C-alpha positions as CSV (number, residue, x, y, z in Angstrom):
1,M,58.5,1.3,-7.0
2,S,59.5,-2.4,-8.4
3,S,60.6,-2.3,-12.0
4,G,57.6,-5.7,-11.8
5,K,54.4,-2.9,-10.7
6,Y,55.5,-0.7,-14.1
7,I,55.7,-3.8,-16.1
8,K,52.6,-4.5,-15.0
9,Q,51.5,-1.2,-15.9
10,A,53.0,-1.3,-19.2
11,I,51.1,-4.4,-19.9
12,I,47.6,-2.9,-18.7
13,A,48.2,0.3,-20.5
14,A,48.2,-1.7,-23.3
15,L,45.4,-3.8,-22.9
16,C,43.3,-0.7,-22.4
17,E,44.9,1.1,-25.2
18,H,45.6,3.7,-23.2
19,P,46.4,7.7,-25.0
20,D,49.6,7.3,-22.4
21,A,50.6,4.1,-23.0
22,D,54.2,4.7,-24.6
23,K,55.0,6.7,-21.5
24,Y,54.2,3.2,-19.5
25,R,56.6,1.3,-21.3
26,K,59.2,3.5,-21.4
27,Q,59.0,3.6,-17.3
28,A,58.9,-0.1,-17.5
29,F,61.6,-0.9,-20.0
30,S,64.2,1.6,-20.0
31,G,67.5,0.7,-19.3
32,A,66.1,-2.6,-18.8
33,N,67.7,-6.0,-19.9
34,L,65.9,-7.5,-22.6
35,E,66.2,-10.7,-21.6
36,K,65.3,-10.1,-18.4
37,T,62.1,-8.1,-19.4
38,I,60.8,-11.0,-21.0
39,E,60.9,-13.2,-18.1
40,A,59.8,-10.3,-16.2
41,M,56.7,-9.5,-18.4
42,T,55.8,-13.4,-18.9
43,Q,55.5,-13.4,-14.6
44,Q,53.9,-10.5,-14.1
45,L,50.9,-11.2,-17.1
46,Q,50.5,-14.6,-15.4
47,T,50.2,-13.0,-12.3
48,L,47.8,-9.6,-13.0
49,T,44.8,-9.3,-10.8
50,K,42.0,-7.2,-10.2
51,A,43.6,-5.0,-7.9
52,D,45.9,-4.7,-10.4
53,F,43.8,-3.0,-12.8
54,L,42.0,-1.1,-10.1
55,A,45.0,0.1,-8.7
56,P,46.1,3.9,-9.6
57,D,49.5,5.3,-11.2
58,D,52.6,6.9,-9.3
59,E,50.2,10.4,-10.8
60,G,46.8,8.8,-9.3
61,K,45.8,8.0,-12.2
62,F,43.4,5.4,-13.2
63,I,44.7,3.1,-16.7
64,I,41.9,2.2,-16.2
65,D,39.4,4.7,-17.2
66,C,39.8,5.3,-20.6
67,E,38.1,4.7,-23.9
68,G,40.4,1.5,-25.0
69,A,39.7,-0.1,-21.4
70,W,36.3,-0.6,-22.3
71,K,36.8,-1.9,-25.5
72,N,39.1,-4.3,-25.0
73,F,37.3,-5.0,-21.1
74,D,36.2,-8.5,-21.9
75,K,40.3,-9.0,-21.9
76,I,40.2,-7.7,-19.1
77,A,37.3,-9.7,-17.3
78,G,38.9,-12.7,-19.1
79,I,42.5,-12.5,-17.8
80,V,41.3,-11.6,-14.2
81,Q,39.0,-14.6,-13.9
82,A,41.7,-17.0,-15.3
83,N,43.0,-15.8,-12.3
84,G,40.8,-17.0,-10.1
85,D,39.0,-13.3,-9.5
86,K,35.9,-11.3,-11.3
87,F,34.4,-7.8,-10.8
88,G,31.3,-7.3,-8.9
89,Y,29.1,-4.5,-8.0
90,D,31.1,-2.9,-5.3
91,D,34.4,-2.4,-7.9
92,F,32.4,-0.7,-10.5
93,M,30.8,1.3,-8.3
94,R,34.1,2.2,-5.8
95,P,35.2,6.4,-6.8
96,L,38.1,6.4,-9.3
97,G,39.8,8.2,-6.5
98,N,41.7,12.1,-7.1
99,G,39.1,13.6,-4.8
100,Q,36.7,12.7,-7.6
101,N,32.9,11.1,-7.0
102,K,33.2,9.3,-10.5
103,T,33.2,5.5,-10.2
104,L,34.1,2.7,-12.9
105,L,30.7,2.3,-13.8
106,D,30.7,5.9,-14.4
107,S,33.7,5.2,-17.1
108,A,31.7,2.6,-18.7
109,V,28.9,4.9,-19.2
110,A,31.2,8.2,-20.3
111,H,33.7,5.9,-22.4
112,G,30.5,4.1,-24.5
113,G,32.0,0.9,-22.6
114,L,28.4,-1.0,-21.2
115,S,27.8,-3.2,-23.4
116,K,31.0,-5.0,-22.0
117,V,29.8,-4.6,-18.4
118,F,26.9,-6.4,-18.9
119,T,27.7,-9.4,-20.4
120,F,26.8,-13.3,-19.6
121,D,30.8,-13.8,-19.2
122,V,31.3,-11.1,-16.4
123,W,27.9,-12.1,-14.7
124,Q,27.5,-15.6,-15.0
125,G,25.7,-17.2,-12.0
126,R,25.1,-13.6,-10.6
127,F,22.1,-11.9,-11.7
128,E,20.7,-10.5,-8.8
129,E,24.1,-8.5,-8.7
130,M,24.1,-7.8,-12.1
131,E,20.5,-6.3,-11.4
132,R,20.9,-3.6,-8.8
133,L,24.6,-2.6,-10.8
134,W,22.1,-2.3,-13.8
135,Y,19.7,0.3,-12.1
136,K,22.4,2.5,-11.1
137,V,22.9,2.9,-15.1
138,P,21.0,6.2,-16.1
139,V,17.6,4.9,-17.8
140,P,18.6,7.1,-21.1
141,N,21.8,4.5,-21.4
142,R,20.4,1.9,-20.6
143,K,17.7,1.9,-23.1
144,E,20.6,2.3,-25.4
145,I,22.2,-0.9,-24.9
146,S,18.8,-3.3,-23.6
147,R,16.1,-2.1,-26.2
148,N,13.7,-3.0,-23.4
149,N,12.5,-0.3,-21.9
150,G,15.6,0.6,-19.8
151,M,15.3,-3.3,-18.0
152,A,17.6,-5.7,-18.5
153,A,17.9,-7.1,-22.1
154,A,15.7,-10.3,-22.0
155,A,18.0,-12.6,-24.5
156,L,21.0,-11.5,-21.0
157,K,19.0,-12.7,-18.4
158,R,17.5,-15.9,-20.3
159,R,20.7,-16.8,-20.0
160,L,21.8,-16.1,-16.5
161,F,18.8,-17.5,-15.6
162,A,19.3,-20.6,-16.9
163,A,22.9,-21.2,-15.7
164,E,21.5,-21.0,-12.5
165,G,19.1,-23.6,-13.6
166,K,16.1,-21.0,-13.5
167,V,13.6,-19.9,-15.8
168,T,13.1,-16.0,-16.2
169,P,9.5,-14.7,-14.8
170,E,8.9,-13.0,-17.9
171,D,8.8,-16.5,-20.4
172,R,7.1,-18.2,-17.4
173,L,4.2,-15.7,-18.4
174,A,4.6,-16.1,-21.7
175,K,3.7,-20.0,-21.7
176,A,0.2,-18.1,-20.1
177,G,0.2,-15.6,-22.6
178,L,0.8,-12.7,-20.0
179,T,3.8,-10.0,-19.7
180,H,4.9,-8.3,-16.9
181,A,2.3,-5.1,-17.8
182,D,-0.6,-7.4,-17.2
183,I,1.1,-8.3,-13.7
184,L,1.1,-4.5,-13.1
185,D,-2.7,-3.8,-14.8
186,A,-3.8,-7.0,-12.2
187,F,-3.0,-4.7,-9.3
188,S,-4.0,-1.9,-10.8
189,S,-7.7,-0.4,-10.6
190,R,-9.0,-1.9,-13.7
191,R,-12.0,-4.0,-12.2
192,G,-12.0,-8.1,-12.9
193,Y,-8.3,-7.8,-14.6
194,H,-7.0,-9.5,-11.5
195,E,-8.9,-12.6,-11.7
196,E,-8.6,-12.8,-15.3
197,V,-4.7,-12.7,-15.1
198,N,-5.3,-15.5,-12.2
199,N,-7.9,-17.7,-14.7
200,K,-5.0,-17.5,-16.9
201,L,-2.6,-18.7,-14.7
202,K,-4.5,-21.4,-13.9
203,L,-5.0,-22.9,-16.9
204,A,-1.7,-22.7,-17.8
205,G,-0.8,-24.9,-14.7
206,D,0.7,-21.9,-13.1
207,Y,-0.5,-19.3,-10.2
208,L,0.3,-15.8,-9.2
209,R,4.3,-16.5,-8.4
210,K,5.9,-14.2,-6.0
211,E,8.3,-13.3,-8.4
212,Y,6.1,-12.0,-10.6
213,V,4.7,-9.5,-8.4
214,L,8.3,-8.7,-7.3
215,M,9.2,-8.0,-10.6
216,T,10.8,-4.4,-11.3
217,D,10.0,-1.9,-14.0
218,S,12.6,1.1,-15.7
219,S,12.3,2.5,-12.1
220,G,13.0,-0.1,-10.0
221,D,9.5,-0.5,-8.4
222,T,7.2,-3.6,-7.9
223,V,3.2,-3.7,-8.2
224,F,3.2,-2.2,-4.3
225,E,4.0,1.1,-5.9
226,I,0.7,1.1,-6.9
227,S,-1.9,2.4,-3.6
228,V,-4.9,-0.2,-4.6
229,A,-2.1,-2.8,-4.9
230,W,-2.6,-3.0,-1.2
231,D,-6.2,-3.8,-1.1
232,K,-4.7,-7.4,-2.6
233,Y,-2.0,-7.9,-0.2
234,D,-3.6,-10.1,2.5
235,E,-5.3,-12.1,-0.7
236,L,-1.9,-12.7,-2.5
237,V,-0.3,-13.6,1.0
238,K,-3.1,-16.2,1.2
239,S,-2.2,-17.7,-2.3
240,L,1.6,-17.8,-2.2
241,K,0.8,-19.7,1.3
242,E,-1.1,-22.3,-0.2
243,H,1.3,-22.8,-2.7
244,G,4.7,-22.9,-0.3
245,E,5.9,-19.6,-0.8
246,R,5.5,-16.5,1.1
247,F,7.4,-13.0,1.5
248,E,11.1,-13.1,3.6
249,I,12.6,-10.4,5.2
250,A,15.0,-10.0,2.1
251,D,11.7,-9.4,0.0
252,Y,10.8,-6.5,2.0
253,L,13.8,-4.6,2.1
254,K,15.0,-5.4,-1.5
255,Q,16.4,-2.1,-3.8
256,V,17.7,-2.0,-6.9
257,S,17.7,1.2,-7.7
258,Y,16.6,4.4,-5.9
259,A,13.1,3.3,-5.8
260,K,11.6,2.7,-2.8
261,N,11.1,-0.9,-1.1
262,I,8.4,-2.9,-0.6
263,L,8.7,-1.8,3.1
264,A,8.8,1.8,2.3
265,R,6.0,1.6,0.2
266,A,4.0,-0.1,2.6
267,A,4.2,3.2,5.2
268,E,3.8,4.9,1.8
269,H,0.3,4.3,1.6
270,G,-0.2,3.4,5.2
271,A,-0.3,-0.5,4.7
272,L,2.2,-1.4,7.1
273,A,-0.7,-3.2,9.3
274,K,-0.9,-5.3,6.3
275,V,2.7,-6.5,6.4
276,F,2.8,-7.0,10.3
277,T,-0.6,-8.9,9.7
278,S,0.0,-11.5,12.9
279,Q,-1.3,-14.5,10.5
280,H,1.9,-14.1,8.4
281,W,4.5,-14.6,10.7
282,V,3.3,-17.7,12.7
283,D,6.7,-19.4,13.8
284,R,9.2,-16.1,12.0
285,L,9.0,-14.6,15.2
286,P,12.8,-13.1,14.9
287,D,12.1,-12.1,11.5
288,M,8.8,-10.2,12.3
289,L,11.2,-8.1,15.4
290,T,13.8,-7.7,12.9
291,L,12.1,-6.8,9.9
292,W,9.7,-3.9,12.5
293,S,13.4,-2.6,13.2
294,Y,13.8,-1.7,10.1
295,V,10.6,1.0,10.4
296,L,11.8,4.0,10.4
297,D,10.4,6.4,13.7
298,G,8.8,8.9,11.1
299,W,6.5,5.6,9.6
300,K,5.1,4.7,12.3
301,T,1.7,6.6,12.1
302,A,-1.9,6.3,13.2
303,A,-2.1,3.5,10.8
304,M,0.6,1.3,12.8
305,T,1.8,2.6,15.9
306,T,4.2,1.2,17.9
307,R,1.9,-0.4,20.3
308,D,0.0,-1.5,17.0
309,F,3.1,-3.8,16.4
310,D,3.6,-5.0,20.4
311,N,0.0,-6.2,19.9
312,A,0.7,-7.7,16.2
313,Y,3.9,-10.2,17.8
314,A,1.9,-10.5,20.4
315,E,-0.7,-12.5,18.7
316,A,1.9,-13.9,16.4
317,E,3.7,-15.9,19.2
318,S,0.2,-16.8,20.8
319,L,-0.4,-18.2,17.7
320,T,3.2,-19.9,17.8
321,Y,3.0,-21.4,20.8
322,V,-0.8,-21.8,21.6
323,Q,-1.2,-25.4,20.0
324,R,2.3,-26.4,22.3
325,F,0.2,-25.2,25.4
326,Q,-3.0,-27.1,24.4
327,A,-0.7,-30.4,24.1
328,R,0.0,-30.0,27.7
329,A,-2.6,-31.0,30.7
330,V,-2.7,-28.3,33.2
331,T,-2.1,-30.4,36.4
332,G,-0.9,-26.9,38.7
333,R,-0.1,-23.4,38.0
334,A,3.6,-25.2,37.3
335,D,2.3,-26.2,33.8
336,L,1.8,-22.6,33.5
337,L,4.9,-21.0,34.3
338,Q,6.8,-24.0,32.1
339,P,8.2,-22.3,28.8
340,L,7.2,-23.5,25.6
341,N,10.1,-23.4,24.0
342,E,12.3,-24.2,26.7
343,G,15.1,-26.0,24.6
344,S,15.2,-22.6,22.3
345,K,19.0,-21.0,23.2
346,T,18.1,-17.8,20.8
347,E,14.8,-16.5,22.2
348,K,13.8,-15.6,25.5
349,F,11.6,-18.2,27.3
350,V,8.0,-17.8,26.2
351,L,5.4,-18.6,29.2
352,P,1.8,-19.9,28.6
353,L,0.5,-17.2,30.8
354,G,1.9,-14.7,28.6
355,L,-0.2,-15.8,25.5
356,K,-3.4,-14.3,24.6
357,A,-5.0,-17.7,23.6
358,V,-4.9,-18.8,27.4
359,W,-5.9,-15.3,28.7
360,E,-9.0,-15.7,26.1
361,K,-10.1,-19.7,27.2
362,F,-8.9,-18.4,31.0
363,D,-11.9,-19.3,32.6
364,S,-11.3,-23.1,31.7
365,V,-7.7,-22.6,32.9
366,Q,-8.8,-21.7,36.6
367,A,-11.2,-24.8,36.3
368,A,-8.5,-26.8,35.6
369,L,-6.5,-25.4,38.1
370,G,-9.2,-25.4,40.8
371,Q,-9.9,-29.4,40.2
372,C,-5.8,-29.7,41.1
373,G,-6.6,-27.4,44.1
374,D,-4.2,-25.3,43.6
375,R,-4.0,-21.5,41.9
376,L,-1.9,-18.3,40.7
377,N,-1.1,-15.7,42.7
378,L,0.0,-11.9,41.8
379,S,4.5,-13.1,41.8
380,D,3.8,-15.8,39.1
381,L,2.1,-13.4,37.1
382,R,4.6,-10.4,37.9
383,A,7.2,-13.2,35.5
384,P,8.4,-11.8,32.7
385,T,7.8,-14.1,29.0
386,G,8.7,-13.6,25.2
387,Q,10.8,-11.1,23.9
388,M,9.3,-8.2,24.6
389,G,10.0,-9.3,27.9
390,N,6.7,-8.2,29.5
391,S,5.8,-9.2,32.5
392,C,2.4,-12.0,32.1
393,M,0.3,-9.4,33.9
394,M,1.1,-6.6,31.5
395,C,0.5,-9.1,28.5
396,A,-2.9,-9.8,30.6
397,V,-3.8,-6.0,30.4
398,K,-2.6,-5.8,26.7
399,F,-5.0,-9.1,26.0
400,G,-8.0,-6.6,27.6
401,H,-8.1,-9.4,30.6
402,F,-7.0,-6.8,33.3
403,D,-10.5,-8.2,35.5
404,K,-8.8,-11.7,35.6
405,V,-6.5,-10.1,37.2
406,L,-8.3,-8.9,40.0
407,E,-9.9,-12.2,40.6
408,I,-6.4,-14.2,40.7
409,A,-5.8,-11.1,43.6
410,K,-9.1,-11.7,44.9
411,R,-8.9,-15.3,45.1
412,G,-5.3,-15.5,46.7
413,G,-6.1,-12.3,49.3
414,E,-3.4,-10.6,47.4
415,A,-3.4,-6.6,46.6
416,L,-1.3,-5.2,43.8
417,L,1.0,-3.0,43.9
418,L,1.6,0.7,43.2
419,E,4.8,-0.6,41.4
420,D,2.5,-3.0,39.3
421,F,0.8,0.1,37.9
422,L,3.9,2.1,37.0
423,S,6.1,-1.2,35.5
424,K,6.7,-0.5,31.9
425,D,7.0,-2.3,28.7
426,R,10.0,-2.2,27.1
427,H,8.9,1.4,25.0
428,G,8.0,2.8,28.0
429,N,4.4,2.2,28.3
430,T,2.6,1.8,31.5
431,L,0.2,-0.4,33.1
432,L,-1.7,2.2,34.3
433,S,-1.5,4.7,30.8
434,I,-2.4,0.9,29.0
435,L,-5.7,0.3,31.2
436,A,-6.4,4.0,30.3
437,E,-6.2,3.7,26.5
438,K,-8.5,0.7,26.7
439,N,-10.5,2.7,28.7
440,Q,-10.3,0.1,31.9
441,L,-9.0,2.9,34.1
442,A,-12.5,2.1,36.3
443,L,-10.9,-1.0,37.1
444,A,-6.9,0.5,38.6
445,F,-9.1,2.0,41.1
446,A,-12.1,-0.1,42.6
447,P,-11.8,0.5,46.4
448,E,-11.2,-3.6,47.4
449,I,-7.1,-2.8,45.4
450,W,-6.9,-0.2,47.9
451,V,-8.1,-1.2,51.0
452,G,-6.1,1.0,53.9
453,R,-4.3,2.4,51.3
454,V,-6.0,4.9,50.4
455,A,-2.1,7.5,50.5
456,E,-1.3,4.8,47.6
457,M,-3.8,5.5,45.7
458,K,-4.3,9.2,45.4
459,G,-0.3,9.1,44.8
460,L,-1.1,6.7,41.6
461,W,-3.8,8.9,40.5
462,A,-1.2,11.4,40.1
463,Q,0.1,9.6,37.5
464,V,-3.1,9.4,35.7
465,S,-3.3,12.1,32.4
466,V,-6.0,14.9,32.7
467,T,-7.2,14.2,29.4
468,Q,-8.2,10.1,30.7
469,R,-9.4,11.4,34.0
470,H,-13.3,11.4,33.0
471,Q,-13.0,7.8,32.9
472,V,-12.8,7.5,36.7
473,D,-14.8,9.4,39.4
474,F,-12.1,9.7,41.7
475,H,-13.8,11.6,44.3
476,Q,-16.4,8.2,45.0
477,A,-14.1,6.2,44.3
478,E,-12.0,7.6,47.2
479,V,-15.1,7.3,49.1
480,N,-15.2,3.5,48.4
481,A,-11.7,3.1,49.3
482,K,-12.3,4.6,52.9
483,Q,-14.9,2.9,53.9
484,A,-13.6,-0.6,52.7
485,T,-11.2,0.5,54.8
486,L,-13.4,1.2,58.1
487,K,-15.2,-2.1,57.3
488,Q,-11.7,-4.0,57.1
489,K,-10.4,-2.8,60.6
490,K,-14.1,-3.9,61.8
491,G,-14.1,-6.7,60.3
492,G,-10.6,-8.0,61.4
493,F,-9.8,-8.8,57.5
494,K,-7.0,-7.0,55.6
495,F,-5.7,-7.5,51.8
496,Q,-1.9,-8.4,52.5
497,P,0.3,-6.6,49.6
498,N,2.2,-9.3,48.0
499,R,5.5,-7.7,47.4
500,P,8.1,-9.5,45.0
501,K,11.4,-10.4,47.3
502,D,14.9,-8.4,47.0
503,K,17.0,-10.8,45.0
């Protein structure tokens, strides 16, 4: 090992007032020329880095893990900062080695050094990072140094916020004569207090800000730990929107302690459907999908299933793009197949035929097409649309408009394919199963669909769950289809299955 490294260890041991400082000094300076040693010391002192302080010695021991190091931690942090670096969350949470789980933060706790860790000089401009580390400290130790019931010291938080040009939520609330406890009470079961808090804020020229409801208690929890708080969620989101605020992905996922984040609390209290309310995600479709990806399978209960999310997403997608469609004049079927987000480089194309709003006003759309002498066909409905990649036909069925699909087929003299009914959404649900779920299974076995194809009709029936077969009198449906087939042979007309061409 180079003498420079030993000299660094000797300097660090001296700064840390380490019990074995003399051993490190002898190791560095034994047999060395005094003049060269002093020169080397000067050079090494000027280049000491955070990595040097966090490095083990030859025996795998960490010099910084001693009482003297924490006594002088302000000096150590000052040297590190002078050399363009700083201690952060990851540094304090890293194990100190030798097969131990003990971290640098544990060392600070053990040696009474927490008051030196949580200072303005160490964390200036990094309150959120400091807060994450703060909640890793056991509550009793936190209370010893903060005198704020286990939460970060008010004076330190105020200084850190001021350095970032901000005011602490506690100080904002104080102007309205309110505290964090009042916010918690406003979202508890106390009747009328929610309105009282809102009125006090309004009189002070303020409102129920997002930062107020995201304030954490000594456990790291927010108001959303309280089950009844979710009863006021929709009202809160509406108020925030009026003031230019909204909950972001980071807000739902923020976790400053071992307490559950807001998304997990929503699942716990059966409130995921509130979080994924479609109106809250208009113009934020990628964010809505990203947040759903954090929903664990175990959270997807009767209160919010994957299919419920798909429905909410489809509604949000429709609300996001419907105005763009309404700005268009329908001069032909091509207008219904032209992407509404054609310039996007990151999103899959969204077609008007995939929007719920379009299917709800489909009579008007059909009328416009009729005036143009144009019409849709089943191939149009098989086109994929939106981030989910569902076909426009699948969208129509999910929106409850399969009757419109049948109307399009009838106008074009086309017949739906067995493959159409067995096509799947991205979660593996078939179009047939979705019809059954909506209690519209009988529409799938209308005789005009299966004229001349009774065998295919029987094949489709074999795919219907036994628990859902009560929706259809299949024997009668089969008889009707056979009769329609005979009439077709006599009349000479024939519905042609319009099969997609092989690519």
